[in-house]
N, C-alpha and C positions, 0 to 999 in steps of 0.2 A: 563504430557507433558511439556517440556521446551518451553518457548515462542520463536517464530521465529521473529527476527527483521530484516526486509529487508530495506536497505537504499542505498543511494549513498554517498560515503565517502566525496565528495567535497561539499555536500549540507549543508548549515548552519543549516537548520531546522532539518536535520537528526542528526547533531552533538549535537544539543540541546536535541533531544529526547534520544540519547544514553547517554548523561550526566545525564539526568533525570532518566533513567533506572538504571544506576550505582549508583547514589545517593540514590535511593530508594531500593537498594539491590534486584533488580528483575533480575533473571537469564534469559539469552537468548542465542540463537544461532544466530550468526551474518551472514548475507548474503548480498553481494554486488550486487545490482540490475543490474549493468552494466555488471557484469561477469556472473550472473546466473539469468536471468529474470524469473518472474513467468510463469509457464506453463499454457496451456489452462485448463488442469485438475485441477490444483491448483486454478485458478481463478474461475472455475465453482463451486468449494467447498467454497471458501472464500467469494465471492460476496453475496450469500444468507445469510451466517453467519454474515456478516457485517450489514445487514439490509438496505443497500444502493443500489441504482440502479447501473448497470454496468458503466454508464456514469460518476459517481462520482469517479471511479478508474482512470480516465484519468488525466494526468499531464497537465492541461490546460495552464500553464505558460511555458511549455517546448518548445524548438526550433522545435523539430520534430512535435509536435502537430500543431504548427503554419505553418510549412513548408508543411504539408499534408492537410492543410485547414480543419481540423476536426471540427472546431467550426460550420461550415455550413453543414458538412456531417453527424455528429453523429446522428442527429434526424432521418435520413433516414435509419439508420442501426438497425437491430434487436439486441437483447441482445447477441445472439450467435455470430453475426458478430462483435460486439464490443469486446467480449471476445477473439475471434480469432485475432483481430487486436492488442489488448493489449499484447497478448502472443508473438507477433513478435519482440518486442523491449522493454527492461526494461525502456528506457527513456520515453516511453509513459505512464508509470504507475505512479500515484501520490505516493509520498513517504513522510515520511517513512510508512511502514506497520508493524503492530504488530499483530501477529497471536498467540492466546493463547487458552486455553481450553474453556474460557467463551466468546470468541468473536474475531472479527477482527476489528482493528482500522486502519483508513486510514488518513494520515496526522498526525501532532502532535498538540494536544491541551492537555496541562497538566491536566486540570480538567477531561477530558474524560479518560485519561490514569490512573489517580488516582482512578477513579471509577472501572476500570478493575482490578487494583491492589487490591482494597478492596474486589472485588468478588472472586479473586483467593486465598485470605487468609482465 
């Protein structure tokens, strides 16, 4: 399976991650999160594979997150409700996302992504 790289083109961290992927010759399918946000079904698959709780998939520094007051509301939502909310708008989802055979990475940390690369080789 080719890696799926989900990002927002104007995000500087996403640009760094894409550059890292290119420099490390890692093939990927590119997807703009603003044009095609993750679906509820995708999130239900990816969140368990990431090993992270659903709340870690929220873009806590995003304008929409702040506008909706989610900092105070998330703890009162079930995982299913959080996933449903994430699927409504790509700007709520932390990015970039890298989905591969061996796991799902949220946000860009080069050392974590290098570990995924090593596992895939």
